[in-house]
N, C-alpha and C positions, 0 to 999 in steps of 0.2 A: 661203606655207604650208610649214612645215618638217616633214619626215618624222620626225626625231628632234631633240631639243634637250636638252642637259645643263643642269640648273638648280642645280648646286652640290652638292646632296645627293639628287637624284632625276633620273630621265630621263623627259622628256615625249615620248610617242609618239602620232602621229596614227593613230587606229584605222581601218585601211583596210577593215575589214569593214563599216563604216558608210557609206563612200563609194559613190556620189555623192549619196546622199540627205541626209546630214548630216555635218558635221565635228565629230567627237568626239575628245577627247584623253584618253589614259591617263597618270596620274602613277605611274610605277613606282618604288618605294622600296626594293626588295630584288632580289637576283638571281633569286629564285623568281618574282617578278612579271615580270621580263624574260623568263625562260624560258617562262612561260605565254603572254606576248604573241607570242613567236616561234612556239610550237607551234600557237596558234590563228590564226595568219596575220594578226594585228592589225598586225604589221610583217612585210613579206616582200620578196623580192628579195635575191639573194645579197650584194651590197655592203652593203645596209642591214642585213641580218641580222648581217654581220660587225661593223659598227660598234656595233650595238645590243648584241651579246654582249660586246664590249670594255667598254662602260659597265656591263653587268651584272656583269662580273668586278670592276670598280672598286667597285660597290655592295656586293658581297660583302665586300670589304676594309673598307669604311666601317662595315659592320654588325658586324664581328668584335669580340668583347669579351675575348678571351683574351690570353695573353702573346705577345711577339714570337716566342718559340721555337715556338709552336704554329701560327703563321700559315700557313706553307707547307703543312702537312698539311690545314688547313681550306680553303685555296684550291684544293687538288687536288679536293676535293669540289664546290666551286663550279664549277670548270672542267668536271668530269665531268657535272654537271647541265646546264650550258649546251650542252655538246657533244651531249647526248642529244636535243636538240630537233628538229633537221632534219638527216638524215644525208647528203643529196646536195650541198648548197651548200658548196663548199670554203672560201669566204671566212669562214665561221663558224670553221673550224678554224685558218685562217691568222691571223685576228685574235686568237684565244685563244692561239695560240703566241707571238705578239708580247707579249701581256700576261704570259704565263708567263716569257718571257725577261726582261722588265723586272723581274719579281719575283725571279728568280734573280740578276740583276745587283745587286739591292738587298739581297742576303743579309747583307752586313756593316753595313747601316743598322739601328741599334737602335731609333730613334725611329719608332713606328708611324705617327704623323702624317705624317712625311716619306715613309714607304713609300706610304701612301695617296695623298699628293700626286703621287708619281712615277707611280702607276698611273693616276690621272685624267689626268695630262699625256699619257701614252701613248695612252689612249683618245681624247683630243682630237686627237692626231697622226694616229691611224688615220682619224678622221672627216675631218680636213683633207686627208690624202693621197687619200681617195676623191674629194673635191671637185676636187682638182687633176688627178687621173688622168682623171676624166670629161671635164674641159674639153679636155685634150690629146687624148684619144680622139676627141672630137667633131671637133677640127680635122683629125686624120688621116682620119677617115671622110668628112668633107666633100669631100675630093678625089675620092672615088669616086662622088659623087652628080651626075648630069647636071642641067643646068637644066631646070626644069619636070618633074622626075621624079615618078612615082607610086611610092610606097614601101609595100610590105606589111609589117606587123609582127605579132608574135604575143605574147600575154600582155602584161605591162607591164614595160618596161625603161627607165623614165623616172626623174624625180626622186623618185617614190614608191618606187622599187625601190633607190634609192641614198641617200646623204646629201644629194646635190644634183645637179641637171642631168641625169643619166641616162647610160646606155650607148647602146643603140639609139636612144632618143629624144634622146640627146646629139648624135648624128650629125644627126638631123633638125633640132634647134635650131641647130646650127652651120651647116647648109645654109641655113636661113631667115635667119640673121644675115648670111650672105654674099650675100644678095639673090636666092637661087634661089627661084622660085615653085613650090614643091613641094606635093604633097598626099599624105595618108597613108590607107591602108586598114588598119583595125584589126580583126583577128579577135576575136570575142567571147571565146574561150578558155574552153570548158567544162572542168570543171564549176563553177569558182569565178568565172568571168566577169571575170577581171582586165582583159581587153581592153575589154570593154563598160563596166565600172564605173570603171576607173582610167585606161587609156590614152586612151579617147575623152574623158573628163572633163578629164584633164591637158592634152591638146592644145587642147581648146576654151578652157580657161582662158588659154592663151597665144595664142589667135587663129590657130592653125595649122589649115588645112583638113583635116578628118578625116571619113572615111565608115566607119561600122560595118557589118561583114558577119558573118553566121553562119559558123562554122568550115567547114561543108561547101560554102561558096560559093567558096573560094579557087581551086580548080582551074578553075572556069568563068571566073573573073575573068582568070586567066592565059591561058586559051584565047582570050579576047576581045582579048588584047593590051593590057590595061589596067594591067599591072604591069611596071615597069621594073627593079626590084630588090627583094629581100627582105632586111631587116635584123632580126635577133633578138638577144636577150641570151644569157646562159649562166649556169649554176649550177656547172658543173665542166667543164674541158677536159682531156682526157687528153694524154699526151705525144705521141701520134700524131695529135692533132687531133680525135679523136672527141669530140663535145660533148653533154653532158647539159643539156637545157633543158626548159621546161614541156611537158607532154604535148601532142602535136600538132605539135611542131616538125619531127620526122622526116618526117611526111607532107608538110609544106610544102616541105622540102628536096628530096624526091623529085619533087614536082610542078614545082618550079622547074627541076630538072635536065632533066626531060622537055621543058619548054617553052623551054629555053635562056636562063633568067633568072638573073643573078648572085645568089648566096645568101651573105650575109655574117653573121658572128657578131661582135658588139661586146661586148668584155669587157676589164677591166683584167688585167694579168699576174697579179694575186693570184688569179684564177680558174683559172689554168693549174696543173694538178697533175702535175708530172713524175714523181711516184711511181706514178701510174696509167699503165700501159703502153698500155692501150686502153680503149674504152668498156665492154668486158665486165667490167672491174674496178670500174666506178663503182657505188656502192650507190644503188639507186633506192627512194626513199621511197614506201610505199603508205599511203594515207590512208583514213579511215573511209568505209564504204559509204553512210552517210547523206548525204554531200556530193553523191551522184548521185541517191539516192532522193528527196531533197527539196531545196528551195531556201528559205533563210531560214524554215525551219519549215513550209513548205507542201509536202505530198507531191506528187511528180510521177511516181511509179512505185509498183508494189505494195510494200507495207511489208516483205514477206519475200523479195523477189527477190534472189538472190545478186549481188554487185557485185565487180568488179575495178577498183580505183581507183589505179593508179600516178600519182604526181604529175608524173613526168618521163619522157621517153624519151631515147634516145641517137641522134644523127645521125652517121653515119659520115663521116669526114673527106673521103672521095671526093666528097661532095655539097656541100662547103663551098668557095666560091670564095676566101675570104680571112677572116682573123681580125683585126679592128680592135682594137688595143690603144693604151695611152698612149705606147708606144714605137714605134708605126708599124703598118703593115698587114703581117701575116705571110701569106706565100703557101706553098703546098705545095713541098717536103715539110716538114710541120710538125715532125716529130721532129728534123730538122736545124736548121730556122730558129728554133724556140723557143729552142734553146740559144744562138743568136746574140743574140737580143733580150734574154734574161734578164740578160746581162752589160752591156747597153747602158744608159747613164743616160737617164732620161726628162726 
């Protein structure tokens, strides 16, 4: 089951808001369709958002009906619309920069059909790079996983959050492939329940042992000695190692620190944003209050109660044991070691 699939003139997206009850696909035929799918979390997860936005950019070029001279200005509007969808996930901006660079490099190409072809090829390459990076990331992370380990994860950082294989769950899959008899505890991840709806479903599809827990059970689980390590994904990592991920990640990191449990972040280097000095600089998306007041249209709180609904929090680098990337496992001090791996071929 593919998260996204390019069909030549449209992008097919697995609607993750419908899982696990039903598998429904969206056929997006315009960049506005793609922007809407990202905003409404029908596609989510930083790497998947990046690849989806790249194809949205290509769809913008395919729909353009003007002259070659006006294409660049039109594509600036397309890019701005796609950039406006989710402010925290840096992979979105990383992928769109690659698409913009490809367009700039094609400035001397007069044939619009050829320009469109180049943009689709670059979007394909972004998707292929994600698949490759996740496999490598999984291999590096596997070395950190003891045999018969119990791994706690948060939100969904699997194949549904990427083009394929996953980041945190990519490590899980690599450990299983290596013959390690591991099991996973999945936090439900309020308020959107990505852990309950997506991670638990995804692991069950693969036959990997998974136990679902409510978010407020994680500390007790650690206290009982039932967790060997925590592995989560990331939406943006600052130059000092501070990491933005789904709301609730910070709490898990503090709990893991108190209980002496290794806490790892699994993310490709495209998620590292060296322009952000620290976590205080990372923009945090705040979503609509109705996501907490109700679930799938069913009220669960007073209709007029004020809501604070940040989609992400920031885990300080001091609570992160290591960051697993496609270029290896990065240890503190992150501000020094990020610079070393960024120039290292993967």
